[in-house]
C-alpha positions in Angstrom: 4.4 -48.9 43.0 4.1 -51.5 40.3 4.6 -54.4 42.7 1.8 -53.0 44.9 -0.8 -53.5 41.9 -4.2 -54.4 43.0 -6.4 -55.9 40.2 -9.4 -54.7 42.0 -10.6 -51.0 42.2 -10.5 -49.4 45.6 -11.6 -46.1 46.9 -8.8 -43.6 47.8 -8.8 -40.2 49.3 -7.3 -37.2 47.3 -6.6 -34.0 49.1 -7.4 -30.8 47.3 -7.0 -27.1 47.7 -10.0 -25.8 49.3 -12.9 -24.8 47.1 -11.4 -27.1 44.2 -13.2 -30.3 44.9 -15.5 -30.0 42.1 -12.8 -28.8 39.6 -10.7 -31.5 40.7 -13.5 -34.2 40.0 -14.5 -32.5 36.6 -10.9 -32.2 35.5 -10.4 -36.1 36.5 -13.4 -37.2 34.6 -12.4 -35.5 31.6 -8.9 -36.9 31.6 -10.4 -40.5 32.1 -12.8 -39.9 29.1 -10.2 -38.4 26.8 -7.7 -41.0 27.5 -10.1 -44.1 27.7 -9.0 -45.1 31.2 -12.3 -46.0 32.7 -11.0 -49.3 33.5 -8.3 -47.7 35.8 -10.2 -44.7 37.1 -13.6 -45.8 37.6 -15.4 -43.0 39.6 -14.8 -39.9 41.2 -16.9 -38.6 44.0 -17.4 -35.3 46.0 -19.8 -36.5 48.9 -22.4 -33.8 49.8 -25.4 -33.6 51.9 -28.5 -31.4 51.7 -28.8 -28.9 54.9 -31.6 -26.7 55.6 -30.2 -23.1 56.1 -32.3 -20.1 57.3 -30.9 -16.7 56.0 -32.9 -13.6 56.3 -35.8 -15.5 57.8 -36.2 -17.7 54.5 -35.5 -21.3 54.8 -33.7 -23.1 51.9 -32.0 -26.0 51.1 -28.1 -25.9 50.5 -25.9 -28.8 49.2 -22.8 -28.8 51.6 -19.6 -30.8 51.0 -19.1 -33.6 53.6 -15.2 -33.4 53.4 -14.3 -30.1 52.3 -10.7 -30.2 50.7 -11.1 -34.2 49.7 -12.1 -35.9 46.7 -12.9 -39.8 46.6 -11.5 -41.8 43.8 -12.5 -45.3 42.8 -9.3 -46.7 40.9 -6.9 -49.4 40.3 -3.8 -48.1 41.6 -0.9 -48.4 38.9 1.9 -45.9 38.0 -0.1 -44.3 35.3 -3.4 -43.8 37.5 -1.4 -42.5 40.4 0.4 -40.0 38.1 -2.8 -38.9 36.5 -4.6 -38.2 39.8 -1.4 -36.9 41.5 -0.8 -34.4 38.7 -4.4 -33.0 38.4 -4.5 -29.2 38.9 -5.9 -28.3 42.2 -5.0 -32.0 43.8 -2.2 -31.9 46.4 -1.8 -35.7 46.7 -3.2 -38.7 48.2 -4.0 -39.3 52.0 -1.6 -42.0 53.2 1.9 -42.0 54.9 4.7 -40.2 52.8 3.6 -40.9 49.1 2.1 -44.3 49.5 -1.8 -43.9 49.0 -3.8 -46.0 51.4 -7.2 -47.4 50.4 -10.4 -47.0 52.4 -11.5 -50.1 54.0 -14.9 -51.6 53.3 -16.2 -50.4 56.5 -14.9 -46.7 55.7 -16.6 -47.0 52.3 -20.2 -48.4 53.8 -20.1 -45.4 56.3 -19.5 -43.0 53.6 -22.5 -44.4 51.5 -20.4 -44.2 48.2 -20.9 -47.8 47.2 -23.1 -47.0 44.2 -26.7 -47.8 43.2 -27.0 -50.9 45.4 -26.6 -48.6 48.4 -29.0 -46.1 47.0 -32.1 -48.2 47.2 -34.6 -47.0 49.9 -36.0 -49.5 52.4 -39.6 -48.8 51.4 -41.4 -49.3 48.1 -44.2 -47.9 46.3 -47.5 -47.8 48.1 -45.7 -47.7 51.5 -46.4 -45.2 54.1 -43.5 -43.0 54.9 -42.8 -40.0 57.3 -41.4 -36.8 56.1 -38.4 -36.0 58.7 -37.0 -32.8 56.9 -38.1 -29.9 54.9 -41.2 -27.7 54.8 -43.5 -30.8 54.9 -41.7 -32.1 57.9 -44.0 -34.3 60.4 -46.6 -35.2 57.6 -47.1 -38.7 56.7 -47.3 -39.9 52.9 -47.9 -42.6 50.5 -44.8 -43.4 47.9 -46.0 -43.2 44.5 -42.7 -43.4 42.6 -39.0 -44.0 43.4 -36.1 -42.6 41.1 -33.1 -44.5 42.6 -30.8 -42.6 40.1 -31.8 -39.1 41.1 -32.3 -40.3 44.8 -35.7 -38.9 44.8 -39.2 -40.2 45.8 -42.5 -39.0 44.7 -45.2 -38.8 47.8 -48.6 -37.9 48.1 -49.4 -36.2 51.2 -52.9 -35.3 52.6 -52.9 -31.7 53.3 -56.2 -29.6 54.2 -58.5 -32.3 52.9 -56.5 -32.6 49.5 -53.8 -35.0 48.2 -50.8 -33.0 47.4 -47.9 -34.5 45.4 -44.3 -33.7 46.5 -41.0 -34.9 45.4 -38.4 -35.4 48.1 -34.9 -36.5 48.6 -34.4 -39.9 50.1 -32.9 -38.4 53.2 -36.0 -36.4 53.8 -38.1 -39.3 54.5 -38.1 -42.5 56.6 -40.5 -45.5 56.4 -43.1 -46.1 59.2 
């Protein structure tokens, strides 16, 4: 595997036991921190989405894993990084033929939306009008007051019943007009 060294970090998919995705992510992050391997294993992600669920007549938002049983790891593939990921409790191995991990292509990474902060910038700015497309305020039009790219939240003022009402929404709950 040493001859396949890639000096640039790439995204790899790791298969995990069902329900162990967050535990594997947490354990990997702990090992990376303790062994100071941030240059080899740069990021660990469990992609999720917010889904509105109706249970007992009540609507609530639930975070659901996009790929149950899988964790995404951005790393430089070396014998050491492969060993650490492969021997994390709950991880069953890399996705790829036999024991050779195959990195995701740039197109696959772009579709997953895991590129980092550059991809989390919304296509609207403070003062723009937006339409709320999900949640209890669905269908309302609002004005953007603040954008928190790190938390992927947008502060909006919505005119309801003749009053300006502030609301904090996720990026995926609004779209620009």
